[in-house]
C-alpha positions in Angstrom: -30.7 -10.8 96.1 -29.9 -7.2 94.9 -29.5 -4.5 97.4 -32.6 -2.2 98.2 -31.0 0.8 96.7 -29.2 -0.9 93.8 -31.4 1.5 91.4 -30.6 4.6 93.3 -26.7 4.0 92.6 -25.4 5.7 89.0 -25.0 3.3 86.6 -21.0 3.3 85.2 -22.7 3.5 81.7 -24.1 7.2 82.9 -20.6 8.6 82.3 -19.9 6.5 79.3 -19.0 8.5 76.1 -21.5 5.8 74.7 -24.2 6.7 77.0 -23.8 10.6 75.9 -24.5 9.4 71.8 -27.9 8.6 72.8 -31.1 10.3 74.5 -31.2 7.3 76.7 -29.6 3.8 78.0 -27.9 2.0 75.2 -29.3 -1.1 76.1 -32.8 0.6 75.4 -32.0 2.4 72.3 -33.9 1.7 69.3 -32.7 0.8 65.4 -33.9 4.4 64.8 -31.5 6.0 67.1 -28.8 8.3 65.3 -26.0 6.4 66.6 -23.0 6.3 64.4 -22.0 3.1 65.2 -24.9 1.7 63.9 -25.2 0.3 60.6 -28.5 1.7 60.5 -27.5 5.3 60.5 -25.3 5.0 57.1 -27.5 6.1 54.1 -26.6 5.5 50.3 -27.0 8.4 48.0 -30.0 7.7 45.8 -27.5 8.0 42.5 -23.8 7.3 42.5 -21.4 9.9 41.4 -21.3 10.3 37.3 -18.4 7.9 36.4 -16.8 10.7 34.2 -16.8 13.5 36.5 -13.4 15.1 37.2 -12.4 17.4 40.2 -11.0 20.4 39.6 -7.2 19.7 38.5 -4.6 21.8 37.0 -5.1 21.5 33.3 -2.4 21.6 30.3 -1.3 24.9 29.7 -2.2 24.9 25.8 -4.6 26.2 23.4 -7.8 24.2 22.8 -8.1 22.6 19.4 -12.0 23.5 19.6 -13.1 26.4 20.5 -14.9 26.6 24.3 -17.8 28.0 22.9 -18.8 25.1 20.7 -18.4 22.6 23.7 -20.5 24.7 25.7 -23.1 24.7 22.9 -22.6 20.8 22.7 -23.4 20.5 26.6 -26.7 22.8 26.3 -28.2 21.0 23.8 -27.5 17.4 25.6 -28.8 19.5 29.1 -25.5 18.4 30.5 -24.6 19.9 33.9 -21.7 22.0 35.2 -19.7 19.4 36.3 -20.2 17.1 32.9 -19.6 20.4 30.7 -16.3 21.0 32.7 -15.4 17.4 31.9 -15.6 18.1 28.1 -13.7 21.1 28.6 -10.8 19.2 30.5 -10.9 16.3 27.7 -10.4 18.8 24.8 -7.6 20.4 27.1 -5.9 17.1 27.4 -6.1 16.2 23.9 -4.6 19.6 22.8 -1.4 19.0 24.1 1.5 18.8 21.9 1.5 15.4 19.8 -2.0 14.7 20.4 -5.1 13.2 18.6 -6.3 15.3 15.2 -9.3 17.9 15.2 -11.6 15.5 13.5 -11.0 12.9 16.0 -11.6 14.7 18.8 -14.7 16.0 17.7 -15.9 12.7 17.1 -15.0 11.5 20.6 -16.3 14.8 22.2 -19.4 13.8 20.6 -19.7 10.4 22.0 -18.6 11.8 25.4 -21.2 13.8 25.3 -23.6 11.1 24.3 -22.5 8.7 27.1 -23.3 11.7 29.4 -27.1 12.2 28.1 -27.6 8.6 28.5 -26.0 8.6 32.0 -28.6 11.5 32.8 -31.7 9.8 31.1 -31.3 6.0 31.6 -34.7 5.3 30.1 -33.7 6.5 27.0 -31.9 3.1 26.2 -35.2 1.7 26.2 -36.9 3.7 23.7 -36.2 2.2 20.4 -37.0 5.2 18.6 -34.8 7.6 20.1 -31.9 4.6 19.7 -32.5 4.5 16.3 -32.4 8.4 15.9 -29.1 8.0 17.7 -27.6 5.5 15.4 -28.7 7.8 12.5 -26.8 10.8 13.7 -23.7 8.7 14.3 -23.7 7.4 10.6 -23.7 10.8 9.4 -21.3 12.2 11.7 -19.0 9.2 10.2 -20.0 10.6 6.9 -19.2 14.2 7.7 -16.0 13.3 9.7 -14.7 11.7 6.2 -14.8 14.9 4.6 -12.9 17.1 7.0 -10.3 13.9 7.9 -6.9 15.4 8.1 -3.6 13.8 8.8 -1.9 14.6 12.0 1.7 16.0 11.9 3.2 13.0 13.9 1.8 10.8 11.0 3.4 13.1 8.3 6.7 12.8 9.8 6.2 9.2 9.9 5.1 9.4 6.0 8.4 11.1 5.5 10.6 8.8 6.9 9.0 5.9 5.0 9.5 7.7 1.9 13.1 8.4 2.8 13.5 4.7 3.7 12.2 3.5 0.2 14.0 6.1 -1.9 16.9 5.4 -0.8 16.6 1.4 -1.7 19.6 0.4 -3.7 17.8 -2.0 -5.6 14.8 0.6 -6.6 14.5 1.2 -10.4 11.3 3.4 -10.5 10.9 6.4 -8.7 7.7 7.6 -9.9 5.7 4.6 -8.1 7.3 5.7 -5.1 3.7 6.7 -3.5 2.2 3.8 -4.4 4.9 1.5 -2.5 4.8 4.0 0.9 0.9 3.3 0.6 1.3 -0.1 0.6 4.1 -0.1 3.3 2.0 2.0 5.6 -1.2 -0.3 4.7 1.0 -3.5 6.3 2.3 -2.1 9.2 -1.1 0.5 10.1 -0.9 -0.9 13.7 2.8 -0.1 14.1 2.9 3.4 12.4 -0.3 4.3 14.1 -2.5 4.5 10.9 -5.1 1.9 12.3 -7.4 4.7 12.0 -7.2 5.6 8.8 -7.4 2.1 6.5 -10.5 0.8 5.6 -12.2 4.2 5.6 -12.0 5.6 1.5 -12.3 9.4 2.5 -9.5 8.9 5.1 -7.5 7.0 2.7 -7.9 9.6 -0.3 -6.5 12.2 2.2 -4.0 10.1 3.2 -2.7 9.3 -0.6 -2.6 13.3 -1.2 -0.2 13.7 1.6 2.0 10.6 0.4 2.3 11.9 -3.0 3.4 15.7 -1.7 5.8 14.0 0.5 7.1 11.8 -2.2 7.5 14.7 -4.6 9.5 16.8 -1.9 11.9 13.7 -0.9 12.6 13.0 -4.7 13.4 16.7 -5.7 15.7 17.3 -2.4 17.4 13.3 -3.3 17.7 15.2 -7.0 19.5 18.1 -5.1 21.9 16.3 -3.2 22.5 14.3 -6.7 23.7 17.5 -8.1 25.3 19.0 -5.2 27.6 16.1 -4.8 28.9 15.6 -8.0 32.3 17.1 -7.0 32.9 14.7 -4.4 34.2 11.0 -4.7 31.8 8.4 -5.1 32.7 7.1 -2.1 32.8 10.4 0.0 29.3 11.3 -2.1 28.0 8.2 -0.6 28.9 8.4 2.7 27.3 11.9 3.0 24.2 10.7 1.5 24.0 7.8 4.0 24.5 10.1 7.0 21.3 12.1 5.3 19.1 9.0 4.1 19.8 6.2 6.7 18.3 6.5 9.9 18.3 4.3 13.1 15.9 1.6 13.2 15.4 1.8 9.3 16.0 -1.0 6.8 19.5 -2.6 7.0 20.9 -1.8 3.1 24.0 -3.5 2.1 26.6 -0.5 1.7 28.4 -1.8 -1.5 24.9 -2.1 -3.3 24.3 1.8 -2.1 27.5 2.8 -3.8 26.8 1.0 -6.8 23.5 2.4 -7.1 24.8 6.2 -6.5 27.9 5.2 -9.0 25.0 4.3 -11.8 23.1 7.8 -10.6 26.1 9.6 -10.9 27.0 8.2 -14.7 23.5 9.3 -16.1 24.1 12.9 -14.8 27.4 13.1 -16.3 26.1 11.9 -19.6 23.3 13.9 -19.4 24.1 16.9 -17.4 21.1 18.9 -18.3 18.8 16.7 -17.2 19.4 17.5 -13.0 18.0 20.6 -13.7 14.6 19.1 -14.7 12.9 19.3 -11.4 9.2 17.9 -10.7 5.8 20.1 -9.3 5.9 18.9 -6.0 2.5 16.6 -6.0 2.1 16.6 -9.4 1.1 12.9 -9.2 -1.9 13.6 -7.4 -5.5 15.3 -9.1 -5.7 17.2 -5.9 -6.4 21.0 -6.0 -4.4 22.0 -3.3 -2.0 25.1 -4.1 0.3 24.5 -0.9 3.2 21.4 -0.6 4.7 20.7 2.8 8.4 20.9 2.7 11.1 19.4 4.9 11.0 21.7 7.6 7.5 21.8 8.2 6.4 24.9 6.4 4.4 25.3 3.5 5.0 26.9 0.2 3.5 27.4 -3.1 3.8 24.6 -5.9 6.5 25.0 -8.3 6.2 24.2 -11.8 7.8 22.0 -13.9 10.4 23.8 -16.3 13.9 23.5 -17.2 16.8 25.5 -16.9 16.1 27.8 -19.6 12.2 28.5 -18.1 10.2 25.7 -20.0 8.0 23.8 -19.1 9.2 20.3 -18.7 6.8 17.5 -20.1 5.1 14.9 -17.7 7.8 12.5 -17.6 10.7 14.2 -18.5 11.6 15.9 -15.5 14.6 14.2 -14.0 13.2 11.2 -12.2 10.9 10.4 -15.2 14.3 10.1 -17.4 15.9 7.7 -14.7 12.9 5.5 -14.8 13.1 5.3 -18.3 16.8 4.5 -18.3 16.5 1.9 -16.0 13.6 0.5 -18.2 15.6 0.4 -21.0 18.4 -1.2 -19.4 16.3 -3.6 -17.3 14.7 -4.7 -21.1 18.0 -6.1 -22.6 18.3 -9.3 -22.7 22.1 -9.1 -22.1 22.3 -7.6 -18.6 19.5 -9.4 -17.0 16.5 -8.6 -14.7 18.3 -7.8 -11.5 20.8 -5.2 -10.6 22.6 -8.2 -8.7 23.2 -10.3 -12.1 26.9 -10.7 -13.2 26.5 -8.6 -16.5 24.9 -5.5 -14.4 27.9 -6.3 -12.0 30.2 -5.8 -15.2 28.4 -2.7 -16.2 28.7 -0.9 -12.6 32.2 -1.8 -12.6 32.7 0.0 -15.6 30.9 3.0 -14.7 33.0 3.0 -11.5 36.2 3.2 -13.5 34.5 6.1 -15.2 33.6 7.9 -12.1 36.9 7.7 -10.6 38.7 8.9 -13.7 36.4 11.6 -14.2 35.2 13.2 -10.9 38.2 13.2 -8.9 40.1 16.5 -8.0 37.3 19.2 -9.2 37.7 22.5 -8.8 36.6 24.1 -5.5 32.7 25.0 -4.8 33.3 28.3 -5.4 33.7 27.8 -9.2 29.9 27.9 -10.1 27.6 27.9 -12.8 23.8 28.5 -12.9 21.1 26.3 -14.8 20.9 28.4 -17.7 24.5 28.2 -18.2 24.8 24.4 -17.9 24.2 23.2 -21.2 27.1 25.8 -22.8 29.5 23.4 -20.9 30.9 20.9 -23.3 34.6 19.3 -23.7 36.4 21.0 -26.4 34.8 24.5 -25.9 37.3 26.9 -24.8 37.4 28.3 -21.3 39.1 31.4 -19.8 42.3 31.7 -21.4 41.8 29.3 -24.5 41.9 26.2 -22.2 40.0 23.4 -23.1 37.8 21.6 -20.8 39.1 18.4 -19.7 37.7 14.9 -19.0 35.1 14.9 -16.5 35.1 18.7 -16.3 31.3 18.7 -17.1 30.9 18.1 -13.3 31.1 21.9 -13.1 27.8 22.3 -14.5 26.0 20.8 -11.1 28.0 23.1 -8.8 26.0 25.8 -7.6 
């Protein structure tokens, strides 16, 4: 039996914090009471937040590749909200950091992101076959337009130049005007490793890549020719050592040092026998049918194309520049049955040894670089002509024609 005044005593729950949350006794509370511990008091929002939304964060301080007005217009055309528009601006800002993606690729991805936002905002559009087909046509049209605006990035250009340098210094190379085709094939085979996977398979992109390769090949060939010319006064060993520092890179191909020395001796011997040929430079990019008037040089700047001219100012016929003459010489030598088709053959080794002896006899202990000459003066230097006080040019003194 309960005491008569049991109900008159205050319940211990009356002073409980739990009781203070509700309007009545916790034992009498209904599921609709606003009890914060009740599962029924939690309500999910009608729609989850956009998975593409970004909170305000500190963005990189860099100049965007795409103007903000273009981003705003794109967002307005698709009816995006402010937060989604801010996300597009953030993407452009991050993609514009030095070494980032190219402008054409950024435009394509920006458009795709905008379409994703639009699909998220209007999920029923997926069920509308007409709209889906329209979207597909727009994307196909965008892909065609991007092929005409595609550009090789600065990072890809550096990779191209590194591959060109690797291949031009190959001691077994005998054809220098086919360098561009070899570089293109090397990039194609190593597209993933060299980050050219976005180029191959798209004819328009490949054509742009080919144009860039041709320019870089011409530039590297002209630099190599100048290095050959300026190093004629040094011994073959010293000359090869300097070239190795310039043309061999860490992580690059591993060439035989002996073969590199032999190849340089062959080139030096040709220059010694044909001193005027070293001044016949090619026009940078002359292998290409491009109409562009600027060529990229080693330091990344641009300069006007140079015309093929001899030391006397006349135009050099195509194929008669220095490397064209070298290619012709190698072809003639390799066609001789006595020598063989490979420079590693015994007859070739004997020929190279003869070149080595001539090099050592004719190019040692030359005058200092202060004794220079100009391209126009080089043909006048011939053995047997008087120089200075009636002195005769000795053996190997034609090398003075190569020193500026």
